[in-house]
N, C-alpha and C positions, 0 to 999 in steps of 0.2 A: 795670547796664542791665536793664530788664525784658525778659524773653524773649518772643518770639512762640511761644506754646505750641501746637503741633499734635499733641501726644500723643494717642494713641487712648484712653487711660484707665489709671489715673486721669488726669483731664484738667483743663483750665483752668476756673477758677471766676471769677465776677465780682469785681472788685477790692473793691467795697464789702462783699461777703459775706466775703471773706478778712479784712478789717479788723474787722468786727463779731464774727466768730467768734474771732479772735485776742484781742480785748478780753474776750470772755466766758470764755475759758480762764483769764484772770487774775482777773476779777471779774464774776460773773454775777448772784448773788443775795446782796446785802448782805454783801459781803466773801468770799463763797465762789466757788470756781471752778466753771464749768459741769461739769467732769469730776470733781468731788468731791462734788457735791450728791446727795441721794437722788433716785432716779428716781420715788419716790412723793411727792416734794414738790410743792406746788401750782405752783411755778415751772416745773418740768419737765412736769408734767401739762398745763399750759397750752400748752407748746411742742408736745407730741405732738398735742393736739387741734387746734391751729392748723395743723400740718403736714398732718394727715389731711384736714382741712376744705379747705385750699387745693388739695390734689391733686384732690379731687372737683370743686371749683369750676372750676379751670382746664380740666379735661377736659369740662366742661359736663354733668356727670352728677348734679347735685343733684336730689333728689326722684325718682330713677329706680331706687332699690333697690340701689345700690352701696355698698360699704364699702371704705375704704382702710386698709391696715395696713402698718406698717414692720417688716420682719423681718430676720434675719441669715442669713449663709451664701451670699450672692450669688445670681445667676441659676442657678448650677449646682445649688443646693439646690432651687430652684423646678422644675427639670427633673423632680426626684423628687417634689416636693410636688404638682404638677399631676396626675401619674399616681395618686398615693395618694388624692387627694380626688375625682377625676373618672372614672378609668378602671375600668369594671366588666367589660367584655367586649373591646371593640376601639376603637381611636382612629386617626384619620388625621393624618399629619404631612406637611407640605411641607418638603422638604430643600433648603435654599438655602445651606448653609455649615457651618462648623465647629460653631457653637452649636446649630443644629437637629439636626445629626448626633449631638451629645452628648445632646440632649433625647430623641431617638429611642432611643438606647442605654439610658437610664434607664427609660423607659416600658416597654420590652420585657422588663424584669425582672419585670413584673407580669402583663401580658396582651398580646394581639395588637396589633401596630401595623401599619397600612397606610401605606406610603410612597406617597402619591398622585402625587407627581412629584418629580424631582430634577434638579439641574443639575451633579451631581458629575462627569459625563463631560467637562465643559468647565472643570474646576477652579472651578466655581461663579461663572463670570463673567457669568451672566444669571439672571433670575427666570423659572422655568417658567410657561407660560400654557396655557390651553385644557384644563386637567386637569379630571377629573370627581371629585367628592367623594361617596362613598357616603352614603346618607341614614340608614343604620342605625348610624352611629358614635356613640360616647359624646361625642366632641368632635373638633374639627379644630384643629390647632396650626400656627402659622406664626411666622416671625421677620421682623419688619418691616424691619430694616436689618442689613446684614452688614458689620461693621467691617473684617474681614480682607480681604474681596474687593471692597468698595466698591459693593455693590448694595443696592437698596432697593425694596420693594414699593410700587407706585403705586396699586394697586387691591386691594380685599379682597372676598372673597365674601360674599353675603348668604345666610345659612343658617337652617335650622330646628333645627339642633343647636348646642350651645355653640361659640363661636369664641374660641379662646385665642391670645394673642399675646405673644411675647417682644419687648418694645419697649425693651430695655436701652440701645440706642445712639441712639434718635431720639425717645424720649418727650418731650412738651412742645415739639417742634421744628416741628410743622406741624399745620394744621387738618385734622381728620378727624371723622367722625361716630363718636365713641368709644362710643356706645350700641350699635353693631354688635357690639362685643366683650363677651363675658360674663366674661372674665378677662384682665387685663393684668398683666404683671410686668416690672420693670425694675431692674437694679442702678443705684445712685445715681451711680456714678462717671463718668458721661458728661455728662449734662445737668442733674443735680439736686444733687449734693453730693460728698463724699469717699467713698472705699470704706468699707464697713462696714455699710451698710444697703441693703435692697432693698424697693422699693415694690410692693405687690400691691393691685390694685383689682379687686374681684370682685362680681358680681351675686349676692346672697345666695341667691336661689331655685334656683341650680344646685348648691348644696351639700347634703350629707347624703343622697345617693342611692346611694352605694356600700355594699356589704354588709360590706366588710372593716373591721376595727378599725384606726383610724389612730393612730399614735403622737402624743401630745399636741403635741409641738413641730412636727409636720408638719400638724396639723389646722387648716385655715383658720377653722373655726367656733370653735375654742378661742381663737384669737388675736383674732377679732372680739368674742367674748364678754368678753374681758378688755381691750378697748379698746387692743389692741396692747401690753399691759403684762403678758402672761403670764409672761415672764421679764424680767430686766434688759435694757432696750433699749440700743443703742449711742447714748448721749446726744449725743455730739459730732456724729456723722453725721446724726442726726435733726434736731438744731438747725440745722446748716449747710444741710441740705436745706430746712428751713422758710425760712431766710433767702433761699435761692435762689428758692424759689417766690414769696416776697414780692417779690423783685427782678423776677421775670418778670411778676407781676401789675402792678407799678408801670410797666412798659414798655408795658402794654396787652395782656398775655396772649399766648396762642399765636398769634393772628392777627398781632400786631405782630412777634413774633420770626420768624415764618415769612417775612415780607417781607425781613428782614435776612439770613436764611439763604439766601434765593434770590439776593440780590445777591452774597453771598460765593461761592456755588457757581457762579453764572453767570460770574463773573470768573475763577475757578479753571479751569473747564472750557474757557473760551474760549482761555486761554493754552495749555492742553494740546493743544487741537485746531489752533491756528494756528501754534504754534511747532514747526518740523520736527525739533527735537532731542528731543521728547517724544511719547509715545503713551500713551493711556489703556488700562486693563486691562478695566474693566467694559463690558458692552454699553451703547451710548449710551442706549437707551430705559430702562435700569434703573439708571442712575447714581445714587449716593447723594448727597444734599445734605450729609450729615454727614461722609463719608469718601471723598475723591477718591484713587483708586489709579492710579499711572502709573509709567512707567519711561523711561529714556533710550533713544534709538534707536541710540546709539553708546556702548557701555560704556567706551570709552577716555576719555570725558569725566567719568567718575564721580568721580575724585579731585578734579578741578577744581571740579565742581558742589558736592560735599560741603564743600569748603573755603569756597566762596562763601556757601552758606546758613548755615553755622555762624558765619562772620564777620559775617553780617547779624543775628545774635542769634536765629536760628530754631532751635527745639528740637523733637525728637520726629518727625522727618520720615521716618525709615527705614521701609520697608514690612515687613509680616509675612513671616516666612521662607517661608510657604506660597505667597506671590506674588512676593516680592522687590521691587526697585525702591523706590518711595516711596509714602507715604500721608499726605495732608494731612487731618487730622481737624478739621472746622470746626464744633464744637459751639456751642451757644447763646451762651456767654460769650466766644467768640473774636471780637474786633473786626474789622471790615472792613479796618482798617489793617494787620493782620497778614497778611491774604491779599494785600493790595497789596504788602507787603514781599517776600513769596515770589514773586509774579509778576514783580516788578522784577528779582529775582535770575535767574529763568528767562529773562527778556528779555535781561539782560546777558550771560548765557552764549551766547545766540544771536548777539549782536553780536560777541562775542569769537571765536566758532568760525570 
């Protein structure tokens, strides 16, 4: 039986993407496997170019001076790379969770970091608002969605300094004016592909302004100049990401998937709010459409509930240790039917209690 996969990441992928990528592992280019061909072959160069082009197209950034590159090392490496490429004197960071906390730590190894606001005192269950961003910063960094705590930024500032955003867990999930951002980075393993590659979309004119020498592997200009082929790329992860972006384009793009994601999150949060056996963790105004965090109002029901959702073929529902309880990750590829299955289990628990 196919599982209802609510894993926070690596997470669910579209069925057709899994099928196509599996076939490519066996035979991709005239009898050669995808994972044994040269990354310099025309077959894979076409894959890389298509993946980069699709990312720019879906974000609505064509002709606006942006470049897309696929790198390795996950978002954790980008915490470091952002600072190396952009931080000359001081930068501002909005601290909304574990990942922004880590990004701040990496940047502070190089220059001053101003923490413009934080929700740490409330275990990151809300997004700070009303904060002021100094105008003399090299850039302002934020995290759009917080997988662990289930919060999501609904608004982003308009700035005269570069706006940098870690969109690892909600990229391609909702309509935004992506031209407001000067640099976006995202690990593939939530909405775009398997673990192993990270997408960076950067406006070229913000690069080349720091005085430090940047190691080649960390230099965005180097990777752009080599068309994302400076070193051997993770061919399977890039190919699967390309297939996922093609799948998304076929659905009607971000605007179409946003409607589906809204249906899923509305159903999930309605059950959390109406069922007296459950309570949400994140502040209502800041709830994530990607990751719903919640817990039981009576811990004595835990064993019963855990047995029920596992029996229903549901996977990956346990919450992060920082929060506890449960986390339903509803990324792009998760069908509405999976949310309906979980809600039915939650309703059944109420009927039994």
